C-alpha positions in Angstrom: 111.8 117.3 89.3 112.7 118.3 92.7 108.8 119.1 93.2 108.4 115.5 92.1 110.6 114.6 94.7 108.9 116.9 97.4 105.5 115.0 96.6 106.9 111.5 97.1 108.5 112.4 100.6 105.6 114.1 101.6 103.3 111.0 100.6 105.5 108.7 102.2 105.6 110.5 105.3 101.5 110.9 105.4 101.3 107.3 105.0 103.5 106.7 108.0 101.3 109.1 109.9 98.3 106.7 108.6 99.9 103.6 109.6 100.3 105.2 113.4 96.5 106.3 113.1 95.8 102.8 112.1 97.7 101.4 115.2 96.0 103.8 117.8 92.9 102.6 116.1 93.6 98.9 116.6 94.6 99.8 120.1 91.5 101.9 120.9 89.4 98.9 119.6 91.4 96.3 121.6 91.1 98.8 124.9 87.5 98.2 124.3 87.0 94.6 124.5 87.0 94.2 120.7 88.5 90.5 119.5 91.5 90.8 117.6 90.3 90.0 114.2 87.7 92.7 114.8 90.3 95.1 115.9 92.7 94.8 112.9 89.5 95.3 111.0 89.1 98.7 112.4 92.7 99.7 112.7 92.7 98.9 108.8 89.5 101.2 108.3 91.3 104.0 110.0 94.4 103.5 108.4 92.7 103.6 104.9 90.4 106.5 106.1 93.3 108.7 107.1 95.2 107.9 103.9 92.3 108.8 101.6 92.0 112.0 103.3 95.7 112.8 103.1 95.8 111.9 99.3 92.9 114.2 99.0 94.7 116.6 100.6 97.7 116.6 98.5 95.6 116.6 95.3 94.1 120.0 96.3 97.7 121.5 97.3 99.4 120.1 93.8 96.2 121.7 92.2 96.5 125.0 93.8 100.6 125.1 93.3 100.4 124.5 89.5 
């Protein structure tokens, strides 16, 4: 039960990190001169790419722990 709680806590923390990465992607895109809708799309792409990376990393770590 405790390991499941730690996994959930790690997933929430990594989701927050990916949201910050999405905001950074949005701001970089806006600084580059993109329109708001294009910048939102690019920020969302960065956010979901980082989240996919973190989920894959968690899957590898969970498999290594068991």
